[in-house]
N, CA, C and O of each residue as an XYZ file, in Angstrom:
624
protein
N       0.898     -1.192     -0.041
C       0.006     -0.171      0.174
C       0.956      1.136     -0.115
O       0.648      2.026     -0.908
N       2.086      1.105      0.613
C       2.918      2.311      0.877
C       3.738      2.599     -0.617
O       4.192      3.702     -0.921
N       3.813      1.559     -1.346
C       4.547      1.486     -2.428
C       3.470      2.279     -3.444
O       3.940      3.145     -4.183
N       2.190      2.024     -3.485
C       1.123      2.425     -4.379
C       1.310      4.031     -4.028
O       1.727      4.821     -4.876
N       0.957      4.425     -2.687
C       0.875      5.833     -2.368
C       2.038      6.720     -2.911
O       1.809      7.793     -3.468
N       3.432      6.174     -2.705
C       4.474      6.749     -3.330
C       4.438      6.919     -4.818
O       4.734      7.982     -5.364
N       4.066      5.840     -5.455
C       3.842      6.008     -6.934
C       2.936      6.934     -7.491
O       3.170      7.577     -8.514
N       1.829      7.009     -6.775
C       0.814      8.101     -6.728
C       1.380      9.635     -6.761
O       1.040     10.483     -7.586
N       2.131      9.778     -5.902
C       2.698     10.915     -5.370
C       3.599     11.365     -6.528
O       3.510     12.507     -6.979
N       4.533     10.394     -7.044
C       5.310     10.700     -8.166
C       4.714     10.912     -9.537
O       5.295     11.598    -10.378
N       3.606     10.348     -9.752
C       2.859     10.713    -10.944
C       2.332     12.164    -10.863
O       2.400     12.875    -11.865
N       1.861     12.584     -9.820
C       1.439     13.958     -9.570
C       2.550     15.015     -9.989
O       2.341     16.092    -10.547
N       3.731     14.503     -9.617
C       5.047     15.586    -10.022
C       5.301     15.633    -11.287
O       6.090     16.504    -11.655
N       4.735     14.755    -12.255
C       4.973     14.784    -13.582
C       4.170     16.065    -14.509
O       4.481     16.365    -15.662
N       3.200     16.644    -13.789
C       2.381     17.670    -14.241
C       3.154     18.986    -14.098
O       2.621     19.865    -13.420
N       4.456     19.246    -14.710
C       4.977     20.322    -14.588
C       5.676     20.625    -15.803
O       5.862     19.704    -16.599
N       6.144     21.923    -16.096
C       6.640     22.436    -17.306
C       8.098     21.921    -17.459
O       8.828     21.974    -16.469
N       8.558     21.440    -18.594
C      10.037     21.068    -18.815
C      10.757     22.338    -18.332
O      10.341     23.496    -18.371
N      11.868     21.893    -17.893
C      12.858     23.019    -17.560
C      13.224     23.778    -18.587
O      13.661     23.305    -19.636
N      13.054     25.185    -18.333
C      13.392     26.426    -19.448
C      11.981     26.876    -19.983
O      12.015     27.874    -20.703
N      10.849     26.359    -19.774
C       9.601     26.669    -20.249
C       8.587     26.912    -19.024
O       7.369     26.893    -19.202
N       9.094     27.110    -17.939
C       8.017     27.040    -16.893
C       7.361     28.418    -16.709
O       6.365     28.550    -15.998
N       7.892     29.363    -17.312
C       7.311     30.710    -17.304
C       7.638     31.522    -18.711
O       8.399     31.094    -19.579
N       6.995     32.640    -18.763
C       7.287     33.426    -20.252
C       8.758     33.749    -19.986
O       9.597     33.547    -20.864
N       9.032     34.166    -18.986
C      10.606     34.702    -19.021
C      11.558     33.454    -18.995
O      12.601     33.602    -19.633
N      11.387     32.337    -18.409
C      12.116     31.300    -18.599
C      12.179     30.861    -20.264
O      13.237     30.519    -20.792
N      11.049     30.918    -20.900
C      11.094     30.594    -22.272
C      12.050     31.465    -23.016
O      12.843     31.024    -23.847
N      11.939     32.744    -22.675
C      12.663     33.765    -23.624
C      14.205     33.516    -23.165
O      15.093     33.652    -24.006
N      14.521     33.147    -21.812
C      15.960     32.771    -21.356
C      16.204     31.660    -22.307
O      17.271     31.836    -22.895
N      15.569     30.545    -22.675
C      15.926     29.492    -23.315
C      16.161     30.000    -24.876
O      17.171     29.615    -25.466
N      15.374     30.719    -25.419
C      15.568     31.328    -26.779
C      16.840     32.205    -26.851
O      17.469     32.331    -27.902
N      17.215     32.841    -25.622
C      18.605     33.394    -25.716
C      19.755     32.510    -25.813
O      20.762     32.713    -26.491
N      19.460     31.317    -24.927
C      20.582     30.204    -24.744
C      20.928     29.517    -26.105
O      22.051     29.160    -26.462
N      19.517     29.372    -26.943
C      19.714     28.861    -28.408
C      20.999     29.736    -29.080
O      21.894     29.236    -29.761
N      20.898     30.858    -28.797
C      21.775     31.628    -29.631
C      22.975     31.922    -28.617
O      23.896     32.532    -29.160
N      23.141     31.673    -27.483
C      24.327     31.982    -26.480
C      24.545     33.421    -26.193
O      25.666     33.898    -26.017
N      23.313     34.176    -26.146
C      23.379     35.348    -25.855
C      22.758     35.841    -24.500
O      22.436     36.993    -24.210
N      22.659     34.655    -23.706
C      21.937     35.152    -22.190
C      22.934     36.143    -21.551
O      22.379     36.994    -20.858
N      24.150     36.219    -21.618
C      25.074     36.990    -20.815
C      25.481     38.389    -21.879
O      26.299     39.251    -21.558
N      24.822     38.373    -22.993
C      25.187     39.672    -23.739
C      24.347     40.788    -23.301
O      23.161     40.616    -23.019
N      24.906     41.886    -23.237
C      24.283     43.160    -22.762
C      23.406     43.729    -23.844
O      23.637     43.703    -25.053
N      22.372     44.243    -23.233
C      21.132     45.000    -24.233
C      22.013     45.796    -25.148
O      21.764     45.571    -26.333
N      22.988     46.676    -24.932
C      23.571     47.664    -25.594
C      24.308     46.844    -26.835
O      24.257     47.234    -28.001
N      24.985     45.673    -26.410
C      25.833     44.964    -27.536
C      24.946     44.306    -28.338
O      25.257     44.167    -29.521
N      23.741     43.802    -27.882
C      22.839     43.214    -28.953
C      22.277     44.295    -29.683
O      22.084     43.936    -30.845
N      21.953     45.409    -29.490
C      21.315     46.536    -30.201
C      22.286     47.014    -31.279
O      21.955     47.350    -32.416
N      23.697     47.000    -30.713
C      24.901     47.402    -31.553
C      24.898     46.359    -32.784
O      24.871     46.743    -33.953
N      24.925     45.137    -32.444
C      25.079     43.952    -33.531
C      23.808     44.099    -34.407
O      23.930     44.128    -35.632
N      22.677     44.184    -33.858
C      21.496     44.231    -34.683
C      21.638     45.694    -35.875
O      21.571     45.638    -37.103
N      21.803     46.670    -35.185
C      22.374     47.919    -36.143
C      23.062     47.849    -36.821
O      22.890     48.491    -37.858
N      24.195     47.080    -36.676
C      25.341     46.656    -37.558
C      24.986     45.725    -38.638
O      25.725     45.594    -39.614
N      23.877     45.068    -38.504
C      23.346     43.843    -39.345
C      24.287     42.663    -39.120
O      24.518     41.899    -40.057
N      24.746     42.511    -38.124
C      25.847     41.321    -37.699
C      24.683     40.141    -37.460
O      23.548     40.343    -37.030
N      25.218     38.953    -37.822
C      24.455     37.663    -37.664
C      24.526     37.264    -36.161
O      25.525     37.498    -35.480
N      23.612     36.760    -35.768
C      23.510     36.044    -34.495
C      23.783     34.569    -34.655
O      22.909     34.106    -35.387
N      24.561     33.726    -34.306
C      24.849     32.466    -34.713
C      23.733     31.525    -33.546
O      23.778     31.558    -32.317
N      22.865     30.799    -34.349
C      22.234     29.730    -33.665
C      22.973     28.747    -33.427
O      23.359     28.017    -34.340
N      23.372     28.510    -31.892
C      24.039     27.358    -31.517
C      23.217     26.106    -31.355
O      23.769     25.039    -31.622
N      21.901     26.108    -30.931
C      21.187     25.102    -30.511
C      19.839     25.029    -31.345
O      18.835     25.558    -30.867
N      19.786     24.436    -32.491
C      18.542     24.528    -33.414
C      17.188     23.622    -32.835
O      16.062     23.839    -33.281
N      17.400     22.796    -32.002
C      16.341     21.812    -31.453
C      15.813     22.912    -30.471
O      14.696     23.366    -30.717
N      16.565     23.437    -29.276
C      16.119     24.530    -28.335
C      15.368     25.427    -29.060
O      14.171     25.537    -28.793
N      15.846     26.053    -29.890
C      15.130     27.183    -30.753
C      13.801     26.875    -31.068
O      12.817     27.484    -30.648
N      13.801     25.718    -31.972
C      12.482     25.252    -32.265
C      11.319     25.037    -31.225
O      10.137     25.371    -31.311
N      11.989     24.387    -30.221
C      11.063     24.067    -28.857
C      10.546     25.302    -28.373
O       9.530     25.167    -27.690
N      10.984     26.554    -28.542
C      10.732     27.709    -27.731
C       9.290     28.179    -28.545
O       8.726     29.197    -28.143
N       8.772     27.492    -29.577
C       7.585     27.917    -30.431
C       6.313     27.079    -30.347
O       6.339     25.870    -30.579
N       5.203     27.729    -30.016
C       3.998     26.762    -29.920
C       3.482     26.071    -31.351
O       2.953     24.975    -31.536
N       3.793     26.996    -32.176
C       3.232     26.720    -33.663
C       4.297     26.578    -34.898
O       4.038     26.891    -36.060
N       5.622     26.016    -34.406
C       6.718     25.638    -35.410
C       6.138     24.615    -36.231
O       5.884     23.488    -35.806
N       5.888     25.073    -37.621
C       5.526     24.171    -38.746
C       6.797     23.711    -39.549
O       6.737     22.666    -40.197
N       7.816     24.378    -39.527
C       8.997     23.680    -40.443
C       9.744     24.815    -40.705
O       9.495     25.933    -40.255
N      10.767     24.486    -41.520
C      11.886     25.404    -42.003
C      11.465     26.770    -42.396
O      12.195     27.720    -42.114
N      10.523     26.915    -42.927
C       9.858     28.179    -43.530
C       9.783     29.230    -42.264
O       9.900     30.445    -42.422
N       9.547     28.518    -40.824
C       9.320     29.534    -39.877
C      10.561     29.989    -39.276
O      10.541     30.900    -38.449
N      11.647     29.418    -39.633
C      13.147     30.084    -39.156
C      12.994     31.567    -39.217
O      13.251     32.191    -38.188
N      12.577     32.279    -40.381
C      12.556     33.801    -40.272
C      11.642     34.254    -39.234
O      12.068     35.204    -38.578
N      10.561     33.839    -38.939
C       9.608     34.231    -38.142
C      10.509     34.169    -36.677
O      10.774     35.163    -36.000
N      10.839     33.019    -36.415
C      11.556     33.014    -35.044
C      12.713     33.839    -35.146
O      13.023     34.252    -34.028
N      13.509     34.261    -36.090
C      14.586     35.035    -36.106
C      13.995     36.381    -35.649
O      14.476     36.933    -34.660
N      12.925     36.956    -36.356
C      12.313     38.290    -36.202
C      11.946     38.257    -34.619
O      12.389     39.221    -33.996
N      11.291     37.411    -33.952
C      10.865     37.282    -32.781
C      12.124     37.442    -31.786
O      12.084     38.121    -30.760
N      13.248     36.720    -32.238
C      14.445     37.044    -31.353
C      15.090     38.026    -31.401
O      15.846     38.299    -30.469
N      14.980     38.802    -32.454
C      15.703     40.034    -32.934
C      14.773     41.025    -32.015
O      15.384     41.876    -31.368
N      13.604     40.990    -31.926
C      12.602     42.041    -31.168
C      13.101     41.685    -29.555
O      13.376     42.607    -28.787
N      13.170     40.524    -29.213
C      13.272     40.269    -27.737
C      14.842     40.824    -27.254
O      14.945     41.573    -26.282
N      15.771     40.475    -27.862
C      17.225     40.504    -27.668
C      17.326     41.974    -27.813
O      18.254     42.421    -27.139
N      16.699     42.824    -28.444
C      16.888     44.377    -28.464
C      16.302     44.877    -27.373
O      16.662     46.011    -27.055
N      15.419     44.295    -26.645
C      14.879     44.814    -25.366
C      15.031     43.885    -24.174
O      14.047     43.590    -23.496
N      16.110     43.469    -23.934
C      16.579     42.565    -22.793
C      16.238     43.228    -21.568
O      15.746     42.542    -20.672
N      16.403     44.319    -21.409
C      16.155     45.157    -20.146
C      14.819     45.850    -19.995
O      14.208     46.029    -18.941
N      14.437     46.238    -21.310
C      13.356     47.148    -21.311
C      11.959     46.333    -21.487
O      10.947     47.025    -21.378
N      11.802     45.114    -21.716
C      10.660     44.318    -21.925
C       9.740     44.171    -20.790
O      10.194     44.037    -19.654
N       8.388     44.188    -21.036
C       7.480     44.089    -19.800
C       6.777     43.007    -20.172
O       6.476     42.902    -21.361
N       6.408     42.069    -19.301
C       5.633     40.808    -19.573
C       4.396     40.949    -18.695
O       4.439     41.071    -17.471
N       3.433     40.925    -19.340
C       2.033     40.743    -18.620
C       1.493     39.393    -18.888
O       1.612     38.858    -19.991
N       0.806     38.756    -17.724
C       0.393     37.327    -17.925
C      -1.123     37.402    -17.409
O      -1.494     37.841    -16.320
N      -2.088     36.760    -18.659
C      -3.330     36.754    -18.341
C      -3.738     35.372    -18.637
O      -3.837     34.897    -19.768
N      -3.990     34.706    -17.413
C      -4.391     33.330    -17.616
C      -3.320     32.546    -18.426
O      -2.154     32.376    -18.071
N      -3.893     32.101    -19.561
C      -2.792     30.999    -20.236
C      -2.099     31.701    -21.543
O      -1.559     31.075    -22.456
N      -2.210     32.991    -21.463
C      -1.315     33.919    -22.247
C      -0.592     35.065    -21.659
O      -0.934     35.734    -20.683
N       0.459     35.193    -22.399
C       1.411     36.347    -21.843
C       1.674     37.194    -23.070
O       1.844     36.786    -24.219
N       1.678     38.423    -22.640
C       2.197     39.335    -23.795
C       3.581     40.138    -23.291
O       3.734     40.698    -22.206
N       4.441     40.045    -24.272
C       5.862     40.568    -23.862
C       5.879     42.174    -24.632
O       5.937     42.212    -25.861
N       5.846     42.990    -24.127
C       5.828     44.457    -24.904
C       7.335     44.693    -24.906
O       7.960     44.857    -23.858
N       7.861     44.705    -26.031
C       9.390     44.956    -26.169
C       9.831     46.289    -26.265
O      11.027     46.569    -26.182
N       8.811     47.263    -26.459
C       9.009     48.513    -26.735
C       8.147     49.378    -26.126
O       7.490     50.144    -26.830
N       8.006     49.390    -24.624
C       7.025     50.103    -23.929
C       6.522     51.426    -24.414
O       5.343     51.768    -24.502
N       7.678     52.177    -24.740
C       7.624     53.474    -25.097
C       7.018     53.609    -26.782
O       6.632     54.673    -27.267
N       7.038     52.477    -27.406
C       6.506     52.461    -28.849
C       5.294     51.500    -28.919
O       5.453     50.372    -29.386
N       3.863     51.992    -28.385
C       3.045     51.036    -28.644
C       2.615     50.690    -29.714
O       1.638     49.941    -29.704
N       3.246     51.153    -31.123
C       2.749     50.698    -32.376
C       3.515     49.486    -32.734
O       3.247     48.962    -33.815
N       4.479     48.935    -31.943
C       4.922     47.732    -31.999
C       4.193     46.878    -31.294
O       3.699     47.217    -30.218
N       4.010     45.489    -31.882
C       2.845     44.649    -31.501
C       3.565     43.892    -30.374
O       4.770     43.771    -30.595
N       3.146     43.366    -29.251
C       3.686     42.555    -28.268
C       4.047     41.060    -28.919
O       3.405     40.505    -29.810
N       5.106     40.606    -28.320
C       5.302     39.158    -28.676
C       4.472     38.211    -27.591
O       4.546     38.497    -26.396
N       3.785     37.227    -27.975
C       2.708     36.603    -27.541
C       3.258     35.160    -27.201
O       3.870     34.497    -28.038
N       2.994     34.708    -25.886
C       3.285     33.392    -25.495
C       2.218     32.793    -24.985
O       1.378     33.436    -24.356
N       2.118     31.454    -25.197
C       0.761     30.593    -24.843
C       1.241     29.509    -23.963
O       2.333     28.987    -24.188
N       0.406     29.091    -22.856
C       0.756     28.051    -22.004
C       0.037     26.747    -22.661
O      -1.186     26.711    -22.797
N       0.831     25.747    -23.034
C       0.635     24.571    -23.443
C       1.050     23.368    -22.634
O       2.255     23.246    -22.412
N       0.285     22.538    -22.202
C       0.767     21.484    -21.490
C       1.746     21.935    -20.265
O       2.742     21.235    -20.080
N       1.556     22.907    -19.533
C       2.434     23.555    -18.548
C       3.494     24.187    -18.961
O       4.314     24.538    -18.112
N       3.706     24.452    -20.244
C       5.016     25.135    -20.838
C       4.580     26.158    -21.581
O       3.595     26.010    -22.304
N       5.276     27.378    -21.505
C       5.124     28.697    -22.069
C       5.877     28.393    -23.503
O       6.988     27.876    -23.625
N       5.091     28.794    -24.451
C       5.905     28.686    -25.799
C       5.483     30.202    -26.399
O       4.597     30.934    -25.956
N       6.265     30.423    -27.392
C       6.099     31.727    -27.841
C       5.059     31.352    -29.355
O       5.306     30.361    -30.042
N       4.130     32.136    -29.622
C       3.203     31.745    -30.642
C       3.715     32.785    -31.976
O       3.516     33.995    -32.089
N       4.225     32.125    -32.645
C       4.895     32.853    -34.023
C       3.731     33.949    -34.776
O       3.860     35.129    -35.102
N       2.745     33.153    -34.870
C       1.849     33.837    -35.929
C       1.153     34.965    -35.130
O       0.893     35.964    -35.801
N       0.813     34.995    -33.868
C       0.456     36.176    -33.095
C       1.397     37.113    -32.858
O       1.078     38.281    -32.636
N       2.765     36.667    -32.882
C       4.102     37.531    -32.606
C       4.568     38.337    -33.803
O       5.116     39.432    -33.670
N       4.333     37.762    -34.989
C       4.903     38.558    -36.007
C       3.545     39.117    -36.896
O       2.604     38.408    -37.253
N       3.682     40.363    -37.114
C       2.651     41.250    -37.679
C       2.450     40.350    -39.092
O       3.423     39.785    -39.591
N       1.117     40.265    -39.690
C       0.892     39.582    -40.902
C       1.764     40.025    -42.101
O       2.308     39.251    -42.889
N       1.828     41.470    -42.135
C       2.761     41.783    -43.492
C       4.079     41.453    -43.371
O       4.668     41.073    -44.383
N       4.736     41.533    -42.190
C       6.182     41.028    -42.093
C       6.019     39.405    -42.302
O       6.571     38.797    -43.220
N       5.384     38.948    -41.555
C       5.250     37.425    -42.035
C       5.335     36.850    -43.216
O       6.107     35.954    -43.556
N       4.132     37.644    -44.136
C       4.257     37.441    -45.414
C       5.325     37.817    -46.202
O       5.592     37.015    -47.096
N       6.100     38.930    -46.123
C       7.160     39.153    -46.669
C       8.371     38.190    -46.494
O       9.234     37.935    -47.333
N       8.250     37.705    -45.213
C       9.319     36.710    -44.675
C       9.194     35.336    -45.462
O      10.083     34.641    -45.954
N       7.995     35.180    -45.436
C       7.682     33.870    -46.348
C       7.851     33.828    -47.875
O       8.049     32.826    -48.563
N       7.746     34.996    -48.241
C       8.067     35.396    -49.656
C       9.579     35.232    -49.942
O      10.037     34.522    -50.837
N      10.248     35.929    -49.129
C      11.735     35.634    -49.207
C      12.113     34.181    -49.247
O      12.843     33.689    -50.107
N      11.541     33.514    -48.218
C      11.814     32.072    -48.102
C      11.568     31.417    -49.387
O      12.540     30.929    -49.962
N      10.331     31.331    -49.953
C       9.984     30.949    -51.208
C      11.030     31.111    -52.299
O      11.564     30.192    -52.921
N      11.251     32.456    -52.445
C      12.185     32.818    -53.842
C      13.635     32.278    -53.458
O      14.416     32.132    -54.398
N      14.077     31.966    -52.167
C      15.286     31.351    -51.945
C      15.108     29.810    -52.323
O      15.897     29.239    -53.076
N      14.043     29.208    -51.756
C      13.903     27.749    -52.281
C      13.833     27.618    -53.693
O      14.590     26.801    -54.219
N      13.041     28.294    -54.412
C      13.171     28.358    -55.951
C      14.553     28.408    -56.528
O      14.937     27.671    -57.436
N      15.303     29.367    -55.914
C      16.576     29.663    -56.524
C      17.462     28.367    -56.157
O      18.348     28.011    -56.934
N      17.261     27.805    -55.197
C      18.177     26.691    -54.744
C      17.586     25.363    -55.521
O      18.355     24.409    -55.640
N      16.547     25.284    -55.936
C      16.107     24.096    -56.576
C      16.597     24.263    -58.050
O      16.990     23.281    -58.680
N      16.568     25.592    -58.629
C      17.061     25.564    -59.971
C      18.702     25.546    -59.956
O      19.296     25.537    -61.034
N      19.212     25.542    -59.084
C      20.641     25.613    -58.859
C      21.282     24.048    -58.815
O      22.450     23.720    -59.027
N      20.221     23.262    -58.497
C      20.517     21.782    -58.323
C      20.690     20.897    -59.737
O      20.930     19.691    -59.684
């Protein structure tokens, strides 16, 4: 009987978020770890963005796992757009949680910029790409991807 009680208790503890996704800020930190920028200052991140320097993706699997609606390689640019918004606002972002949705205002002084949206799924917070990337930017990024794929197929 005691073994059954211990097994029951152990099964109750499995209902928690995977490490790195237990809160909106933990998910953002996981995204930063995927690029190795968790210790980079906001000023340095902004300098690199303004200089159009690339951020190297160190952990593609961790990167993909940060998103609730990742559908494939074509979403890479959407994830990069979200990353750029978040890394530029490392110290300035404001997170508001309402139920199973969180909104991250990356530029509180610029209300025209849409917030990054995270949703809670199976105890884990994930970034929703389609809610976080404005439709016109999303379409533009998808078109760039389609053109690159066509050029790549022609070159083969």
